[in-house]
C-alpha positions in Angstrom: 0.0 0.0 0.0 1.0 3.6 -0.3 2.7 5.6 2.5 -0.5 7.5 3.3 -2.4 4.3 4.1 0.4 2.9 6.3 0.7 6.2 8.2 -3.1 6.5 8.7 -3.3 2.9 10.0 -0.6 3.6 12.5 -2.2 6.9 13.5 -5.6 5.4 13.9 -4.2 2.7 16.1 -2.6 5.5 18.1 -6.1 7.0 18.7 -7.4 3.8 20.3 -6.6 2.9 23.9 -3.2 1.6 22.7 -1.8 5.1 23.2 -2.3 4.7 27.0 -0.4 1.5 27.5 3.0 3.2 27.6 4.7 6.4 27.0 5.8 7.0 23.4 3.1 4.6 22.1 2.0 7.1 19.5 5.5 7.6 17.8 6.0 3.9 18.1 2.8 3.2 16.1 3.6 5.9 13.5 7.2 4.9 13.0 6.5 1.2 13.2 3.8 1.3 10.6 6.3 2.7 8.1 9.5 1.0 9.3 9.7 -1.8 6.7 9.8 0.8 3.9 13.4 1.4 4.8 14.0 -0.4 1.6 12.6 2.6 -0.3 16.2 3.9 -0.4 16.8 1.5 -3.3 14.4 3.8 -5.4 17.4 6.1 -5.7 19.4 3.3 -7.3 18.7 1.6 -10.6 15.2 0.3 -11.3 16.4 -3.3 -11.4 18.1 -3.1 -8.0 14.9 -1.6 -6.6 12.7 -4.4 -8.1 15.0 -7.1 -6.7 15.2 -5.7 -3.2 11.8 -4.1 -2.5 9.4 -5.9 -0.2 12.0 -8.5 0.7 14.5 -8.3 3.5 12.7 -5.4 5.3 9.3 -7.1 4.9 10.3 -10.7 5.8 10.0 -12.8 8.9 13.5 -11.8 10.2 12.8 -8.1 9.9 9.5 -8.7 11.8 11.7 -9.6 14.8 14.6 -7.1 14.3 12.6 -4.0 13.4 10.4 -3.9 16.5 13.4 -4.6 18.7 15.4 -1.8 17.1 12.5 0.7 17.2 11.7 -0.1 20.8 15.4 0.2 21.8 15.7 3.5 20.0 12.6 4.9 21.7 13.8 3.7 25.1 17.0 5.7 24.5 15.1 8.7 23.4 12.9 8.5 26.6 15.9 8.2 28.9 17.6 11.2 27.1 14.6 13.4 27.3 14.0 12.6 31.0 17.6 13.3 31.8 17.6 16.7 30.1 14.2 17.7 31.3 15.0 16.9 34.9 12.2 17.3 37.4 9.8 18.6 34.8 9.6 15.1 33.3 9.4 13.2 36.6 5.6 13.1 36.6 5.2 12.1 32.9 3.6 8.7 32.1 6.1 5.9 32.6 7.6 4.0 29.7 7.0 0.2 30.0 9.6 -1.6 27.8 7.6 -4.8 27.2 4.4 -2.8 26.4 6.4 -0.6 24.1 7.9 -3.6 22.3 4.4 -5.0 21.9 3.1 -1.8 20.4 6.2 -1.6 18.1 5.6 -5.2 16.9 1.9 -4.6 16.2 2.8 -1.5 14.1 5.6 -3.1 12.2 3.5 -6.2 11.5 0.7 -4.2 9.9 3.0 -3.1 7.1 3.7 -6.4 5.3 0.0 -7.4 5.8 -1.2 -4.3 4.0 1.5 -4.7 1.3 0.4 -8.3 0.7 -3.1 -7.0 -0.2 -2.2 -5.7 -3.7 -0.8 -7.4 -6.8 2.8 -6.3 -6.2 3.1 -8.9 -3.5 5.5 -9.4 -0.5 8.1 -11.9 0.4 7.1 -12.9 3.9 9.8 -15.5 4.5 12.9 -13.5 3.5 15.7 -14.1 3.9 15.0 -17.8 4.2 12.9 -18.0 1.1 12.3 -15.5 -1.8 8.7 -16.8 -2.5 6.3 -14.0 -3.3 2.8 -13.9 -1.8 -0.1 -12.0 -3.3 -3.4 -10.9 -1.8 -4.8 -9.4 -5.0 -7.4 -7.7 -2.9 -6.8 -3.9 -2.9 -5.5 -1.4 -5.4 -2.2 0.0 -4.2 -4.0 3.3 -3.5 -7.4 2.6 -2.0 -9.6 5.6 -1.2 -11.8 3.7 1.2 -8.9 2.7 3.4 -7.9 6.4 3.4 -11.4 7.4 4.5 -11.9 4.7 7.1 -8.5 5.1 8.6 -8.4 8.9 8.4 -11.6 9.8 10.1 -10.6 9.5 13.7 -7.1 10.9 13.0 -8.5 14.1 11.4 -10.9 14.6 14.3 -8.3 14.1 16.9 -5.5 16.0 15.2 -7.3 19.1 14.0 -7.3 21.2 17.1 -5.2 24.1 16.0 -5.4 26.4 13.0 -2.1 25.0 11.6 -3.3 21.4 11.8 -6.7 22.4 10.2 -4.8 24.0 7.4 -2.5 21.0 6.9 -5.5 18.6 6.8 -7.2 20.9 4.3 -4.2 20.8 2.0 -4.1 17.0 2.3 -7.8 16.8 1.7 -7.7 18.9 -1.4 -4.7 16.8 -2.7 -6.3 13.4 -2.1 -9.6 14.6 -3.5 -7.9 15.9 -6.6 -6.2 12.5 -7.0 -9.4 10.5 -6.5 -11.7 12.6 -8.5 -9.2 13.3 -11.2 -8.2 9.7 -11.9 -9.5 8.8 -15.3 -10.4 5.2 -14.3 -12.4 6.1 -11.2 -16.2 5.7 -11.8 -18.5 8.5 -11.0 -20.0 6.7 -8.0 -16.5 6.5 -6.5 -15.9 10.2 -6.9 -19.3 11.1 -5.4 -18.9 8.7 -2.5 -15.4 10.0 -1.8 -16.6 13.6 -1.7 -19.5 12.6 0.6 -17.1 10.9 2.9 -14.8 13.9 3.1 -17.9 16.1 3.7 -18.9 13.8 6.5 -15.6 14.2 8.2 -15.8 18.0 7.9 -19.3 17.9 9.4 -18.2 15.8 12.3 -15.3 18.1 12.9 -17.5 21.2 12.7 -20.2 19.9 15.0 -17.8 18.4 17.5 -19.5 15.0 17.5 -17.4 12.1 18.7 -14.9 14.6 20.2 -15.3 13.0 23.6 -15.3 9.4 22.3 -12.4 9.4 20.0 -10.8 6.1 21.2 -14.2 4.4 20.6 -14.5 5.9 17.1 -10.9 4.9 16.3 -11.7 1.4 17.3 -14.7 1.4 15.1 -12.6 2.7 12.2 -10.0 0.0 12.7 -12.7 -2.6 12.8 -14.4 -1.3 9.7 -11.1 -1.2 7.8 -10.4 -4.8 8.8 -13.9 -5.9 7.7 -13.5 -4.1 4.4 -10.2 -5.8 3.8 -11.6 -9.3 4.6 -14.5 -8.7 2.2 -12.2 -7.6 -0.6 -9.9 -10.6 -0.1 -12.9 -12.9 -0.3 -14.3 -11.1 -3.4 -11.0 -11.6 -5.3 -11.0 -15.3 -4.5 -14.6 -15.5 -5.6 -13.7 -13.7 -8.9 -10.9 -16.1 -9.6 -13.1 -19.1 -9.1 -15.9 -17.6 -11.1 -13.6 -16.8 -14.1 -12.0 -20.3 -14.0 -15.5 -21.9 -14.0 -16.6 -19.6 -16.9 -13.6 -20.6 -19.0 -14.4 -24.2 -18.5 -18.0 -23.6 -19.6 -16.6 -21.9 -22.8 -14.7 -25.1 -23.6 -11.3 -23.7 -22.8 -8.7 -25.6 -21.0 -8.4 -25.2 -17.2 -6.1 -22.1 -16.7 -2.8 -22.5 -15.0 -3.5 -19.4 -12.9 -6.1 -16.6 -12.6 -5.3 -13.2 -11.1 -8.2 -11.0 -10.1 -6.7 -7.6 -9.8 -8.7 -4.9 -7.9 -9.8 -1.9 -9.9 -9.0 1.5 -8.4 -11.8 2.7 -6.2 -14.4 0.1 -7.4 -14.9 -2.9 -5.1 -17.3 -4.5 -7.6 -14.8 -4.8 -10.5 -11.8 -7.0 -11.2 -9.2 -6.8 -14.0 -8.4 -10.4 -14.8 -5.2 -12.0 -16.1 -5.6 -15.6 -17.1 -2.4 -17.6 -17.7 -2.5 -20.7 -19.8 0.3 -22.8 -21.2 1.0 -20.4 -24.1 -0.8 -17.1 -23.6 -1.9 -14.4 -21.2 -5.6 -13.4 -21.6 -7.0 -10.2 -20.3 -10.6 -10.0 -19.1 -12.8 -7.7 -17.0 -15.4 -8.8 -14.4 -17.8 -6.1 -13.3 -20.5 -7.5 -11.0 -22.6 -4.4 -11.4 -22.9 -4.9 -15.1 -23.3 -8.7 -15.2 -21.9 -12.0 -13.9 -19.9 -13.0 -17.0 -16.5 -11.7 -17.8 -15.7 -9.9 -21.0 -12.6 -9.6 -23.0 -10.7 -6.4 -22.1 -7.7 -6.7 -24.4 -6.0 -9.0 -26.9 -4.2 -12.0 -25.5 -0.4 -12.0 -25.7 2.0 -14.9 -26.1 4.1 -15.9 -23.2 7.0 -16.2 -25.6 7.3 -16.2 -29.4 7.7 -19.3 -31.5 10.6 -19.9 -33.9 14.1 -21.4 -34.3 16.5 -20.6 -31.5 13.9 -18.6 -29.5 14.4 -20.6 -26.3 18.2 -20.1 -26.5 17.9 -16.4 -27.2 15.5 -15.9 -24.2 17.7 -18.0 -21.9 20.7 -15.9 -22.9 18.8 -12.7 -22.3 17.8 -13.9 -18.8 21.5 -14.0 -17.8 21.9 -10.2 -18.4 23.0 -8.5 -15.1 20.6 -5.6 -15.5 17.5 -7.8 -15.4 18.2 -10.0 -12.4 16.1 -7.8 -10.1 13.2 -7.9 -12.6 13.4 -11.7 -12.8 13.3 -11.9 -9.0 10.1 -9.8 -9.0 8.3 -10.8 -12.1 5.1 -12.8 -11.7 3.8 -13.3 -15.3 6.9 -13.0 -17.6 6.3 -12.3 -21.3 8.9 -12.1 -23.9 9.3 -10.6 -27.4 12.3 -11.4 -29.6 13.3 -9.1 -32.5 16.2 -9.8 -34.8 18.5 -6.9 -35.3 21.4 -6.2 -37.8 24.0 -7.7 -35.5 22.0 -9.9 -33.1 18.8 -10.0 -31.2 16.7 -7.7 -29.0 14.7 -9.3 -26.2 11.9 -7.4 -24.5 10.9 -8.7 -21.0 7.7 -7.5 -19.3 5.2 -8.6 -16.7 1.7 -9.2 -17.9 0.3 -8.0 -14.5 1.0 -4.4 -15.7 1.5 -4.6 -19.4 -1.3 -5.4 -21.9 1.1 -5.3 -24.9 4.7 -6.1 -25.5 6.7 -3.0 -26.1 10.0 -1.5 -24.9 8.1 1.2 -22.9 8.1 0.2 -19.2 9.9 -3.1 -20.0 13.4 -4.3 -19.7 15.4 -4.7 -23.0 18.3 -7.0 -23.5 20.6 -6.7 -26.6 22.4 -9.8 -27.7 25.0 -10.3 -30.4 25.0 -13.1 -32.9 26.8 -15.4 -30.4 24.1 -14.7 -27.8 26.4 -12.7 -25.7 24.8 -9.8 -23.7 25.8 -6.4 -24.9 26.5 -3.6 -22.4 23.3 -1.5 -22.1 20.9 0.3 -19.9 17.3 -0.6 -19.0 14.7 0.6 -21.4 13.0 3.8 -20.4 
């Protein structure tokens, strides 16, 4: 999920009774909810390095032990330092309970890979012991309903000054522009989003729930969890429905079906069907009917022809695609013969409906199938 969603989940948890279990519970929840994204530093490196490293080491089972311990240790040091420098002024502040703080840090950190699992990008839960990817295929990477549900209690609790109100207004305008301006968002999504934002503004203006914020935050966390569970179940249902429909059409049983959530629309899934030779692209919209429809032309997993397998195998050894090959879920290849060798285009059918160099990785080979020095395609 996106950083806003992770931060809002941590902030909403901080508005529940968890904030009272120990001193520094709020910063623990906010920092912990974002801690696994330490690997975002690889975004400043090459794209291939980022693809190979992201959602791996810092999202895996070992990190789920190390990160809470490190965060709790850091906050304990901060607490000791501030009490030492503050002197008697801090003597009456709430005590820091190390075990409770570790529990809060663990909860916050663990929310991160669970949320990341929900989209089609996936996460490697077992790193560094296994590089297997796991996919929830339940939520689009930016989900407006998670923002609304997780943001309600946070906005009401953290809008007590003019500066904070102004900051929330800026964020509200920015997110509203994103949701309503996204070309693929249906009209109902845009209207419901605006209604939700208006509802938060009304609650803030009338002062309702001001004295019951922990209860409201608990309701928001519960509603978010229920929404996520329903979306996971809906994606599994969509996959089973598409597989059964394909059998009814007389097609072979697919090797795999991916039901990708549509942005802002819980009732639609973008479908990728993988069979032995092709990737097929369908759309399932429960509001328009129960049967899928073809959304785009199918593409070949790989072309046919003499020496194609050898050319692709050689291209896969290129140093600048090793991260891509670690991350790729539905690999598709195109091979072009050039004046002095071959050009191989590698892409992932999750995010590409056609084979082209744009957004893909390109490997140039000579006639002896040796990789030429080159950069990733733009």
